[in-house]
Residue, then its C-alpha position, 0 to 999 in steps of 0.5 A: m241577116d237578122d240574127e246570129a249564127a247557129v251553134v253546131t256540134a262537130v263530130g270529126c269532120a262533120q257538123v251537126f245542126d239541131l234545127h229545132a234547137l235553133k228556132a226563134f221567133a219575133p213579133d215584128k218580122r221573121v227571124r233568120k239564122m245562119l247555119f253556115k256558109t262555106g266556100q260551096l254551100w250556104s244554109e240558113i233557118a227562117c222562122y215565121e209567125p202567122g202573117q209574116s213573110t219574105v218579099m218576092h225576090t230572085h237569085p240571079r245565079e243560084e238554084e234554091a232548095i227550101y225544106v219545111l221543118e215545121g208548119v205550111a210554107h206558101l210560096s209563089i214561084a215564077g208566078e205559080e202558088v205552091v203549098v209546101p207542108a212540114g217534112s217536104i222540100v221544094k227546089f227551083p231553078a236560078a233567076v225565079p221570082h219567089d217568096v215564102r209566106n206564112l198564111g196559117p194559124d201555126r208558126l213556120v220554120i224553113m231551111f234553105l240551102k243553095v250554092n254559094p253565089a261566090v262559087l258561081r261567080a268564079a265559075g262564070r269567070t272560068g266558064a266552068g261549072a255551068p249548070a246543066s240545061e233540062a234538055s241535057i239530062p237523060t229522060s230517065l233522070r229527069g224529075g228525080i227518083n219518081g220522074 
C-alpha cells in the first residue's frame, strides 16, 4: 500500500467513508488508501494523475469490482479494452489479467472491492464457498438486472 488508512465516521455498527475527502494525488505514482480490510471484504481507493497506471496483474482467487468515482478508467481485462466512465462500475472474474490506466487529461479516482483473500484460502481448505460457475446460475439471473 502506498498510503495511510482512511478516516471513517461510525454510526452505530455502520462505517461511512467520504471518498471525495480521501482523494490524494502524487506526481510520480498513483496514491492508494485502504478503506477497510475486514475478515470478509477488502476495499481501497486509488487516485491517478494523467498518464499514471497500475501494471497488469491477476488475483488468482478473487473476483473484483472497480467503481469509477471521477475521470475515465481505461482497463485491459483479459485482453479486451474496457473504458469505464465516472459513475460506472466494472466487475470481472478471478484469475483474469487486468490493469488500470489514466489515459485522459483529467484525474482518475477508483474504488475497488473484493473478497479478502484469506476467506478464499480458508474456503479452499474446507471445500466450502466455491464460486458458482456461469453455467450453474439460472439463465434468468445471468447478467444482473438487465440480463
